[in-house]
C-alpha atoms as one frame of an Amber mdcrd trajectory, in Angstrom:
protein
  34.380  68.213  69.728  33.937  69.538  66.412  30.618  71.107  64.725  29.292
  68.028  63.194  29.523  66.274  66.485  27.776  69.078  68.253  24.989  68.918
  65.613  24.537  65.229  66.537  24.664  65.896  70.089  21.645  68.321  69.760
  19.650  65.753  67.707  20.339  63.024  70.207  19.365  65.244  73.104  16.319
  66.966  71.368  13.896  65.706  74.226  15.994  67.482  76.753  16.152  70.565
  74.540  12.315  70.448  74.164  11.813  70.062  77.860  13.935  73.324  78.463
  12.062  75.181  75.813   8.519  74.191  77.110   8.241  76.956  79.770   9.338
  79.683  77.064   6.508  78.681  74.582   3.801  80.061  76.568   5.292  83.455
  76.475   6.566  83.528  73.122   5.306  84.359  69.684   8.046  81.705  68.355
   7.410  77.977  67.620   9.335  75.257  69.117  11.328  74.807  65.667  12.689
  78.386  66.177  13.976  77.344  69.445  15.704  74.056  68.106  17.303  76.302
  65.621  18.594  78.503  68.564  19.854  75.217  69.947  21.954  74.435  66.968
  23.280  77.958  66.836  24.188  77.602  70.392  25.986  74.334  69.837  28.181
  75.994  67.235  29.110  78.663  69.696  29.589  76.061  72.572  32.184  74.040
  70.305  34.235  77.349  69.857  34.098  78.264  73.474  34.490  74.685  75.087
  37.495  74.083  72.785  38.966  77.591  73.543  38.281  77.609  77.146  38.786
  73.960  77.979  35.363  73.607  79.492  32.930  70.563  78.851  30.646  71.137
  75.752  27.526  70.496  77.654  28.201  73.089  80.259  28.845  75.672  77.494
  25.817  74.546  75.509  23.334  74.971  78.420  24.708  78.183  79.504  24.755
  79.773  75.891  21.381  78.249  74.980  19.588  79.584  78.146  20.979  82.899
  77.450  20.102  82.987  73.799  16.504  81.573  74.420  16.175  84.217  77.234
  17.182  87.135  75.180  14.610  86.213  72.381  11.504  85.327  74.628   9.303
  88.078  75.873   8.214  87.399  79.481   7.953  90.544  81.604   6.577  88.528
  84.767   9.622  86.348  85.120  13.537  86.596  85.103  13.853  84.082  82.481
  12.767  86.387  79.295  13.209  89.704  78.036  11.249  92.811  79.280   9.309
  93.319  76.165   5.670  92.649  75.945   4.595  89.281  74.321   3.158  90.114
  70.889   0.167  87.592  71.497  -1.110  89.729  74.434  -1.466  92.818  72.376
  -5.078  93.318  71.401  -4.740  96.334  69.215  -3.000  97.182  66.041   0.288
  98.852  66.011  -1.434 101.546  63.656  -3.548 102.720  66.446  -0.545 104.181
  68.512   0.573 107.727  67.602   3.968 108.237  68.311   5.846 111.648  67.600
   8.385 111.013  64.977  11.669 112.614  65.205  14.805 112.552  63.115  17.079
 109.912  64.580  20.857 110.325  64.144  22.295 107.467  61.761  24.565 105.283
  63.219  28.279 105.019  61.645  28.727 102.264  59.360  31.599 100.366  61.352
  32.429  98.001  58.629  32.791 100.784  56.213  34.992 102.612  58.637  37.209
  99.622  59.148  37.549  99.122  55.436  38.519 102.667  54.935  41.284 102.840
  57.833  42.818  99.284  57.676  45.097 100.174  55.017  46.624 102.613  57.773
  46.977  99.859  60.473  49.515  97.024  60.926  48.401  93.319  60.127  48.132
  92.621  63.673  46.135  95.827  64.573  43.782  94.926  61.789  43.240  91.381
  63.152  42.839  92.532  66.832  40.452  95.486  65.426  38.440  92.856  63.426
  38.213  90.406  66.315  37.134  93.228  68.737  34.517  94.726  66.395  32.865
  91.301  65.842  33.541  90.895  62.079  34.084  87.117  62.450  31.808  84.083
  63.032  32.559  84.325  66.856  31.014  87.656  67.266  32.542  90.497  69.657
  35.489  89.119  71.437  36.837  90.433  74.612  40.479  91.352  75.192  40.872
  88.063  77.034  39.365  86.120  74.216  41.243  87.818  71.570  44.623  87.269
  73.423  43.630  83.647  74.010  42.847  83.349  70.210  45.923  85.041  68.877
  48.203  83.433  71.538  49.295  86.532  73.063  48.815  88.434  76.447  45.729
  90.674  77.130  48.283  93.767  77.549  49.316  92.989  73.967  45.731  93.230
  72.705  45.136  96.382  74.551  48.101  98.036  73.267  47.328  97.141  69.498
  43.690  98.470  69.946  45.005 101.541  71.615  47.486 102.082  68.827  44.682
 101.412  66.054  42.147 103.812  67.776  45.016 106.362  68.000  45.686 106.069
  64.208  42.147 106.419  63.687  41.908 109.609  65.693  44.694 110.965  63.949
  43.106 110.159  60.461  39.971 112.119  61.500  42.041 115.218  63.022  44.030
 115.410  59.524  40.907 115.298  57.646  41.731 111.988  55.665  38.467 110.507
  57.327  35.443 112.543  57.624  33.164 110.861  60.190  30.109 112.429  58.648
  30.423 110.730  55.313  30.718 107.367  57.104  27.228 107.319  58.553  24.869
 104.576  57.463  22.716 105.885  54.655  18.943 105.313  55.280  16.853 103.803
  52.315  15.242 107.016  51.566  18.460 109.285  51.587  20.015 110.283  48.443
  23.449 109.100  47.772
């Protein structure tokens, strides 16, 4: 199945999709159109997974769709949603909450690090690391999925990642890369 056929499938099965999301709408600050958008995104992912793993598209779609809407829907009283409190149940403003502010460590900018170290990696290590970090439309892939994507064994993927990480450690140890310089800058930070 291709992406356009998947879009048509969602349109043709919109009634089923709407029935699936009805139980989530009560707990959610989102509208049904937001959930339909998630259905289209789930269809794209399902095409990739069903083609790659040889499973039926419908099975992949419903599994992915249920997972995606479960993560985005607050529902503390049920297992079919996230643990966050539904925003429509809050009857006070966020300004009334006094939370002690503390300085948070800035997370490293993985994409900047990748761009800085990729010239030291082989083409295969670059591709494997790119897939593992999720810099593609497929998102983060497991070693098994990367091996399937590249047509090699999972052990080859592990070896390539180990070599890439070893090179990165060596670059840090030699001082060619300073991890502190690669931290994400906050909007208020001077450059």
